[in-house]
C-alpha positions as CSV (number, residue, x, y, z in Angstrom):
1,X,-3.7,14.6,-17.9
2,X,-7.4,14.0,-17.7
3,X,-9.5,15.9,-15.2
4,X,-12.3,14.7,-13.1
5,X,-15.8,16.2,-13.1
6,X,-18.8,15.5,-11.0
7,X,-16.5,13.9,-8.5
8,X,-17.9,11.2,-6.2
9,X,-18.1,12.3,-2.5
10,X,-17.6,9.8,0.4
11,X,-20.3,9.4,2.9
12,X,-19.7,10.0,6.6
13,X,-19.5,6.3,7.2
14,X,-16.9,5.9,4.4
15,X,-14.8,8.8,5.8
16,X,-14.7,7.2,9.3
17,X,-13.8,3.9,7.7
18,X,-10.9,5.6,5.8
19,X,-9.7,7.1,9.1
20,X,-9.9,3.7,10.8
21,X,-7.6,2.2,8.2
22,X,-5.2,5.2,8.5
23,X,-4.9,5.0,12.2
24,X,-4.5,1.2,12.0
25,X,-1.5,1.8,9.7
26,X,0.0,4.6,11.9
27,X,-0.4,2.6,15.2
28,X,1.0,-0.5,13.6
29,X,4.0,1.4,12.1
30,X,4.7,3.1,15.4
31,X,4.7,-0.3,17.2
32,X,7.0,-1.9,14.6
33,X,9.6,0.9,14.8
34,X,9.6,0.8,18.6
35,X,10.0,-3.0,18.6
36,X,13.0,-2.7,16.2
37,X,14.6,-0.1,18.4
38,X,14.2,-2.4,21.4
39,X,16.0,-5.1,19.5
40,X,13.0,-7.5,19.5
41,X,12.7,-7.4,15.8
42,X,15.7,-7.9,13.5
43,X,14.7,-6.9,10.0
44,X,14.9,-4.3,7.3
45,X,11.9,-2.0,7.5
46,X,10.6,0.6,5.0
47,X,8.2,2.9,6.9
48,X,5.4,4.5,4.9
49,X,4.5,7.0,7.6
50,X,2.9,9.9,5.9
51,X,1.4,7.9,3.1
52,X,-1.6,6.5,5.0
53,X,-4.4,8.2,2.9
54,X,-3.6,6.4,-0.3
55,X,-4.2,2.7,0.5
56,X,-6.8,3.5,3.1
57,X,-9.0,5.3,0.7
58,X,-8.5,2.7,-2.1
59,X,-9.1,-0.2,0.3
60,X,-12.3,1.4,1.5
61,X,-13.7,0.9,-2.0
62,X,-12.4,-2.7,-2.4
63,X,-13.8,-6.1,-1.4
64,X,-11.8,-9.1,0.0
65,X,-12.1,-10.6,-3.5
66,X,-10.2,-7.6,-5.0
67,X,-6.5,-8.1,-5.1
68,X,-3.4,-6.0,-4.3
69,X,0.2,-6.5,-5.3
70,X,2.6,-4.3,-3.4
71,X,6.3,-3.7,-2.8
72,X,8.8,-3.8,0.1
73,X,7.4,-0.5,1.4
74,X,4.0,-2.0,1.5
75,X,3.0,-3.0,5.0
76,X,0.7,0.0,5.1
77,X,-1.1,-1.3,1.9
78,X,-1.7,-4.6,3.6
79,X,-2.9,-3.2,6.9
80,X,-5.3,-0.9,4.9
81,X,-6.7,-4.0,3.1
82,X,-7.6,-5.4,6.6
83,X,-5.0,-8.1,6.6
84,X,-5.0,-9.7,10.1
85,X,-2.3,-8.4,12.2
86,X,-1.4,-11.6,14.2
87,X,0.0,-13.5,11.2
88,X,1.6,-10.2,9.9
89,X,3.5,-9.8,13.1
90,X,4.5,-13.4,13.3
91,X,5.9,-13.2,9.7
92,X,7.9,-10.1,10.2
93,X,9.3,-11.7,13.4
94,X,10.3,-14.8,11.4
95,X,7.9,-17.1,13.3
96,X,6.1,-20.2,12.1
97,X,2.6,-18.7,12.6
98,X,3.4,-16.1,10.1
99,X,1.7,-15.8,6.7
100,X,4.7,-17.6,5.1
101,X,5.7,-19.6,8.1
102,X,8.3,-17.1,9.0
103,X,10.3,-17.7,5.8
104,X,9.2,-14.6,3.9
105,X,9.7,-11.8,6.3
106,X,8.6,-8.2,5.9
107,X,9.4,-8.1,2.2
108,X,7.4,-11.2,1.2
109,X,4.1,-11.1,3.0
110,X,1.0,-12.5,1.5
111,X,-2.6,-13.1,2.7
112,X,-4.9,-14.2,-0.2
113,X,-8.0,-14.4,2.1
114,X,-8.0,-10.6,2.2
115,X,-6.7,-10.1,-1.3
116,X,-3.0,-9.4,-0.3
117,X,-1.5,-11.5,-3.1
118,X,2.1,-10.7,-3.1
119,X,4.8,-8.4,-1.7
120,X,7.9,-8.1,-3.8
121,X,11.3,-6.7,-3.2
122,X,12.0,-6.2,-6.9
123,X,11.3,-2.6,-8.0
124,X,8.5,-2.4,-10.5
125,X,7.5,-6.1,-10.3
126,X,4.1,-5.5,-8.7
127,X,2.8,-4.4,-12.1
128,X,3.3,-7.4,-14.3
129,X,2.0,-9.7,-11.5
130,X,-1.1,-7.5,-11.2
131,X,-1.6,-7.9,-14.9
132,X,-1.6,-11.6,-14.5
133,X,-4.3,-11.4,-11.8
134,X,-6.3,-9.0,-14.0
135,X,-6.0,-11.4,-17.0
136,X,-7.3,-14.2,-14.7
137,X,-10.2,-12.1,-13.7
138,X,-11.1,-11.6,-17.3
139,X,-10.9,-15.3,-18.0
140,X,-13.1,-16.0,-15.0
141,X,-15.6,-13.4,-16.0
142,X,-15.5,-11.8,-12.5
143,X,-15.7,-8.2,-11.6
144,X,-12.5,-8.4,-9.6
145,X,-10.1,-5.5,-9.6
146,X,-6.4,-5.6,-8.9
147,X,-4.3,-2.7,-7.5
148,X,-0.6,-2.5,-8.4
149,X,1.2,-0.3,-5.9
150,X,4.6,1.1,-6.7
151,X,6.8,4.2,-6.0
152,X,7.8,7.0,-8.3
153,X,11.2,5.4,-9.0
154,X,9.5,2.3,-10.5
155,X,7.9,4.4,-13.2
156,X,11.3,4.5,-14.8
157,X,11.6,0.7,-14.9
158,X,10.8,-1.3,-18.0
159,X,8.2,-3.3,-16.3
160,X,6.1,-0.2,-15.8
161,X,6.0,0.6,-19.5
162,X,5.5,-3.0,-20.5
163,X,2.7,-3.5,-18.0
164,X,0.8,-0.3,-18.9
165,X,1.0,-1.2,-22.6
166,X,-0.3,-4.7,-22.1
167,X,-3.0,-3.7,-19.6
168,X,-4.4,-1.1,-22.0
169,X,-4.2,-3.5,-25.0
170,X,-6.1,-6.2,-23.2
171,X,-8.3,-3.8,-21.1
172,X,-7.3,-5.4,-17.9
173,X,-9.1,-4.5,-14.7
174,X,-5.9,-3.1,-13.1
175,X,-5.3,0.2,-11.3
176,X,-1.7,1.3,-11.4
177,X,-1.2,3.3,-8.2
178,X,2.0,5.3,-7.9
179,X,2.6,6.5,-4.4
180,X,4.9,9.4,-5.4
181,X,6.7,10.4,-2.2
182,X,9.3,12.4,-4.1
183,X,12.2,10.0,-3.6
184,X,13.3,6.9,-5.4
185,X,15.3,5.3,-2.6
186,X,17.8,8.1,-2.1
187,X,17.3,9.9,-5.3
188,X,15.2,13.0,-5.6
189,X,12.4,12.9,-8.1
190,X,13.7,15.6,-10.3
191,X,17.1,13.9,-10.5
192,X,15.8,10.7,-11.9
193,X,12.5,11.3,-13.8
194,X,12.1,13.1,-17.1
195,X,8.5,14.2,-16.8
196,X,7.0,16.6,-14.2
197,X,4.0,14.3,-13.7
198,X,4.1,10.5,-13.9
199,X,0.4,10.6,-14.9
200,X,1.3,12.1,-18.2
201,X,2.8,8.8,-19.2
202,X,-0.7,7.2,-19.3
203,X,-1.5,9.0,-22.6
204,X,1.2,7.1,-24.4
205,X,-0.6,3.8,-23.5
206,X,-4.1,5.0,-24.3
207,X,-5.4,5.0,-20.7
208,X,-6.6,7.7,-18.3
209,X,-4.1,9.2,-16.0
210,X,-4.7,11.4,-13.0
211,X,-2.4,13.2,-10.6
212,X,-4.1,13.3,-7.2
213,X,-3.3,14.8,-3.8
214,X,-2.5,11.6,-2.0
215,X,-2.8,13.3,1.3
216,X,-6.5,14.3,0.7
217,X,-9.0,11.6,1.4
218,X,-11.7,13.4,-0.6
219,X,-9.5,13.8,-3.7
220,X,-8.3,10.2,-3.4
221,X,-11.9,8.9,-3.0
222,X,-13.1,10.7,-6.1
223,X,-10.2,9.5,-8.3
224,X,-10.3,5.9,-6.9
225,X,-14.0,5.4,-7.2
226,X,-14.0,6.5,-10.9
227,X,-11.0,4.2,-11.7
228,X,-12.4,1.2,-9.8
229,X,-15.9,1.5,-11.4
230,X,-14.2,1.8,-14.8
231,X,-12.2,-1.4,-14.2
232,X,-15.3,-3.3,-13.0
233,X,-17.2,-2.2,-16.1
234,X,-14.6,-3.8,-18.4
235,X,-13.3,-0.4,-19.6
236,X,-9.7,-1.2,-18.7
237,X,-6.9,0.2,-16.5
238,X,-6.1,3.6,-15.0
239,X,-2.9,5.2,-13.8
240,X,-3.2,7.1,-10.5
241,X,-0.3,9.2,-9.5
242,X,-0.8,10.0,-5.8
243,X,1.5,12.8,-4.5
244,X,2.6,12.4,-0.9
245,X,5.7,12.5,1.3
246,X,7.3,9.9,3.5
247,X,8.4,11.2,6.9
248,X,11.3,8.8,7.3
249,X,14.3,7.7,5.3
250,X,14.3,5.1,2.5
251,X,15.0,2.3,5.0
252,X,14.6,2.6,8.8
253,X,17.8,3.9,10.2
254,X,19.1,5.9,7.3
255,X,20.0,9.5,7.8
256,X,17.7,10.9,5.0
257,X,20.3,13.6,4.0
258,X,18.7,13.7,0.5
259,X,15.7,15.5,2.1
260,X,16.1,19.1,3.2
261,X,15.2,19.8,6.8
262,X,12.8,22.4,5.7
263,X,10.7,20.2,3.3
264,X,10.7,17.4,5.9
265,X,9.5,19.7,8.6
266,X,6.8,21.2,6.4
267,X,5.5,17.8,5.4
268,X,5.4,16.6,9.0
269,X,3.6,19.8,10.1
270,X,1.1,19.0,7.3
271,X,0.6,15.4,8.6
272,X,-2.7,14.2,6.9
273,X,-3.7,12.0,9.9
274,X,-4.4,14.7,12.5
275,X,-5.7,17.1,9.9
276,X,-8.2,14.5,8.8
277,X,-9.2,13.7,12.3
278,X,-9.8,17.4,13.1
279,X,-12.0,17.8,10.0
280,X,-14.1,14.7,10.7
281,X,-14.9,16.2,14.1
282,X,-15.4,19.8,12.8
283,X,-17.8,18.7,10.1
284,X,-19.8,16.4,12.4
285,X,-18.8,13.1,10.8
286,X,-17.6,11.7,14.1
287,X,-17.1,12.8,17.7
288,X,-13.8,13.0,19.6
289,X,-15.1,10.2,21.8
290,X,-15.9,7.9,18.9
291,X,-12.5,8.4,17.3
292,X,-10.7,7.9,20.7
293,X,-12.6,4.6,21.2
294,X,-11.7,3.6,17.6
295,X,-8.0,4.3,18.3
296,X,-8.1,2.4,21.6
297,X,-9.5,-0.7,19.9
298,X,-6.8,-0.5,17.2
299,X,-4.1,-0.1,19.8
300,X,-5.4,-3.2,21.6
301,X,-5.4,-5.1,18.3
302,X,-1.8,-4.1,17.6
303,X,-0.6,-5.0,21.1
304,X,-2.3,-8.4,20.8
305,X,-0.7,-9.0,17.4
306,X,2.7,-8.0,18.7
307,X,2.5,-10.3,21.7
308,X,1.2,-13.2,19.5
309,X,3.9,-12.7,16.9
310,X,6.8,-12.5,19.3
311,X,5.5,-15.5,21.3
312,X,5.2,-17.7,18.2
313,X,7.9,-20.4,17.7
314,X,10.6,-20.1,15.1
315,X,10.2,-22.5,12.2
316,X,11.9,-25.9,12.5
317,X,14.8,-26.9,10.4
318,X,12.4,-29.2,8.5
319,X,10.6,-26.1,7.2
320,X,13.7,-25.1,5.3
321,X,13.0,-27.9,2.8
322,X,9.2,-27.3,2.5
323,X,7.5,-25.0,0.0
324,X,10.6,-25.0,-2.2
325,X,9.8,-27.6,-4.8
326,X,6.6,-29.4,-5.7
327,X,8.6,-32.6,-5.6
328,X,12.0,-32.6,-4.0
329,X,14.7,-34.4,-6.1
330,X,17.6,-35.8,-4.1
331,X,21.0,-34.4,-5.0
């Protein structure tokens, strides 16, 4: 694995922005889980609680023109990219004001205006789609960067290897970001992956690979800025393996017996969100009052989005026949 030197350091403003995105993820996730428990949302939900640092730090370095492709455990990636919460909530509630008119649900959200291009339920498929967007950016001559988010299990899928090979061959402006939370659905990392670090696989495709502490905003910032600048300069892709831990089971409601009680308790005790907040205050980057006001604003935003989404109408039966074919052919 390559090693970073002269690592970039985030400014106080950038650190507070990363925290804003993290708390936006956490507050939104908490509201979704509570609403499911109340029976007001009926949907599968893949919480990413514990993984907030990764997309928050990356998104702080992206523009609206930059793209992300994410997976079914990807609502945190979208929220970090500043996707509006009103259409997000309407979509997960299956309502017509959602980003896909209520017909996509939580596993198929999209919002091109903020660069959220696709959410996919197929393991590993964010990567070839990201390559397509990267190829389009090259054809357009833009400086646009695309992020392909995926989990550690997807690094064992053929699409991972095909995508890394093609991206390196064509020097595509794509970042392959593995949010390695230690579990591929219900399978422990060591029971399904042949290498100790996924980043080592980058060498086989002629691209830089870094293993980063995905719970450390400073480490994430340093690795992400180097990779993004490299992509914008036309130097090609990077593989970032971001080590983290998800606090909940694979899907909301499972009993997570594949995790030991000790490792789960240790991870939750080391929650990066309160640690980051405490450090921001201790180092003088923000005051308690500023961060409390920031959280209050976000809680109001989430509450407004929840109310909007659940008040939106369900799609009409006519919508079932729309957005299916460019031109419908009668049977």
